[in-house]
N, C-alpha and C positions, 0 to 999 in steps of 0.2 A: 321550861324547867330551869334554864340558866338565865341569870340576869344579863342585861345587855353588856355590862362591864366584863363579866366572865366570858361571854361570847367573844368580845373583842380580844381579850387576852388569848383565848384559844385560837382565834383566827391568826393573830400575830405569831403565836407559837408555831402554828401549822406552816405559815409562810417562811419563818426562819428555818424550820426543820426541812422544808422543801428546798430552800436555797442551799442548806448544808448537804443534803443528799445529791443535789445537782452538782455541787463542787466535787463530790466523791464519785460522780458519774453513776450513781445508783438511781436510775430512772424509775424503777418500780416503786421504791419507797418515796421518791419525790412525788410521783403521781398520787400515791396514797395520801400524802400530806396535803396536796392540793385539793383532792376530793374531800378530805376531812374538813378543810377550811371552807370549802363550798357548802358542805352540809351544815356547818354551823351558821353560815349566812342564810341559807335556805330555811333552817329552823327558826331563825329570828323572825322571818316574815310569815311563816306558816303557823308557828306555835306561840310566838311572842312570850310574854311574861304571865300568861293566863294561869298556868299551873301554880306558879309561885304566889300570885295574888290570891288564888282560891285557897291555897294552904294557909295564908295569913288570915283570910276570912274565917276558916275553921278554927284558928287559934284566937279568934275574936280580936285581931289586931287590924282594925279597919283603916287606920291611918297608913300603915305600911302597905296594906292591900291597895289602897287608893293610889299611893305613890307608884307601886309596881304596874297597876293596870293603866295608869295615865301614860306610861311609856309606849303603849300601843297606839300608833297614830292612825292606822287604817284597819279597823277590825273586819272589814269586808274581805280582806285577803287571808284571814285565818281559816284553818280547816273548819268543817262543819261542827265537829265536836268541841273544838276550842272556842268557836264563836258562841256556842250556846253557854259555855261556862264563862265567857267574857261578859255576856249579858246577865247571867246569874250573879256574878260578882259586882257588876256596876249597879244592878238592881238592889242588892243588899246594901251597898255603900249609899245609894240614894235614899233608901229607907232610913238608914242611920242619920242622914242629914235632914230628914223630914221633907224630902222632895218626893212627895207621894205620886205625882203624875209620872215623873221619870222612873221611879221605882216600879210602878205598875206596868209601864210600857216595856222596860227592860226585862222584868221577870216574865211577862207574857211572851216576849220575844224568845227568851231562853226555852220556855215550854214549847213554843211552836217549832223551834229548830230541832229540839230533842235533846234530852239529857240521858246519860248512860244508865243511871240506876233509879229504881223506884224510890229509894230513900231521897235522892236529890230532887226527884219530881215532887215528893210529898213536902219537902222543905220549901220548895218554890211555891207550891199551892198554899201552904201554911202562911208564908210571908205575904202572898196575895190576899189571903183572908185578913191578915193583920193590917195591910194597907187599907182595905175596905172598911175595917173596923175603925181605923183612925180617921178615915174620911166620912165616917158615920153612915155608910151604906150597908146596913145590917143584912139586907136580903142577899146582896152579892157575897158578903162575907160568909153567910150560911151556905151558899152554893159552893164556895171554895172548900169549906169544911166537909161538905158531903163528898166532894171529889177526893179529898185527902183520905176520908174513911174507906174509899174503895180500894186503896193501895195497902200493901203489906207494910205496916209501920214498925219502926224500931221503938223501943221503950221511951227514949227521950222525945222523939217526935210525937208519940202518942200522948205523953203527959202535957206537952205544949199544946197539942190539939185540944185536949180536954180543958186546959186553962183558957184558951182563946174562945172555945165554944161556950164555956160558962160565962165569960165576960160579955160575949155577944148577946146571950140570952138575958143577962142582967140589964145591959144597956138597952136592948131592944124592947124589953118589957117596961122600962121606965119612960119610953118615948110615947 
């Protein structure tokens, strides 16, 4: 949730506050500040910048999302939930860059790890259908659309599903 710079500032603040409380012989508050600093460091490794990058994807700010997600050096250390959204985010970024193989791989990995909401699952499946459409594998694209239809869809996802389905049928019939 915090960017690395904010985390560093919070850790430094915690250490300064701990030193202050130590000088006042207030060991309880000193301990609390050291624990807080430790939690900020722990959070950096377990949660990274996934949430911030995912929020940028939602705002359609792919460049900022890519900048934030690239700060995560070891996604394997993320928690299960954050790891799935890491791959969700990298998959969307790869799709925007027209790197279809990476996009397909990352989005599939996000699905396999597990996403929190049905809406997120439907968005990933819809993007996988879009990847297959762009790779001109219409049968796989139709399979993904069928999986999307099995989920409870929000209106925006439903309209996008209809649009992609229509595009698949148009292009599939022309082949």
